[in-house]
N, C-alpha and C positions, 0 to 999 in steps of 0.2 A: 203665166209669166215665169220665165226661167230665172233661177237664182245662181246659175253657174258662174263661178268666179267671184261671188260675193261672200266674204267671210261671215261665218255664223257668229252670233253673239253668245251662243251656248257652247260650252265645252263638249267635244266629242269624246268617244271612247279612246281614240288614239291620242288625244290631248292629255287625258288622264294618265294613260300609259307612259307617254313621253315625260310628264311631270314626275311620275314615280321613278322612272329611269334616271332623270336628272338628279333627283334627290339621292338615289343610290350611288350615282357616279360621284357626286359631291362628297358623300360620306367616305367612299373609297379613297378619294384624293386627299381628304383630310387625314386619313390614316397613313397614306403614303408620305405626306408632309411630315407627320410626327415621326415616322420611321426614318426618313432622311435625316432629320435633326438628331435622332438618337443613333445615327450611323448604322442602322440596320438596313443595309442596302438590298439584301435579298428580299426582305419583306416589302420594302418600298417598290422594288421592281414588280413583285407579284401584285400588289395593290394597283399599280399603274396599268399592268396588263389586263387585270380584271375590269378596271374602269374603261379602258380603251375598247375592250370587247363589248361592254354594255353600250358605249357611245356609238360604236359601229353598227350595232343591231338596230338602233333608232335613227341612224344616219345623221348623227349630231357631229358634223365635221368641225365645228368651232371648238367643241370640247376635245375632240381628238387632237387638234393642233395644240391645245393647252396642256394636254397630258404628255405630249411628246418630250417636252423639256425636262420635267422631273424624271421621266423614264430614261432619257439619255444620261442624265446626271447619275442616276442609280447604277446604270450599266458602266459608266465611266469609272465610278468608284470601285465597282466589283473588279474591273480589269486592273485598276491600280493596286488593289489588295492582292491580286494574283501574281504580281511581279515582285 
C-alpha cells in the first residue's frame, strides 16, 4: 500500500530543520524590530537581510513577505539620513 501524498504524523528531519530556521528568523526579526525602535537603521537592515536569507534557504515565502516591510522601512530611513 502506497502512502504517497499522505502527511506523516511524525516530524521529519526537514521539519525539525524548518522549525529551527523559523525560530532563528523570528529571533532576527525581533532584533530588527528593537533596532528600528532605537533608530539603529543599519543594524535593522542587517538583521532583516540575514532573516530574509534564512527564510529563502528554507523556501519560507510567507516570512520573506513579512520581512520586506521592515527592511523597506530601514532602507527608507537610511536614505532619509543621507539627505
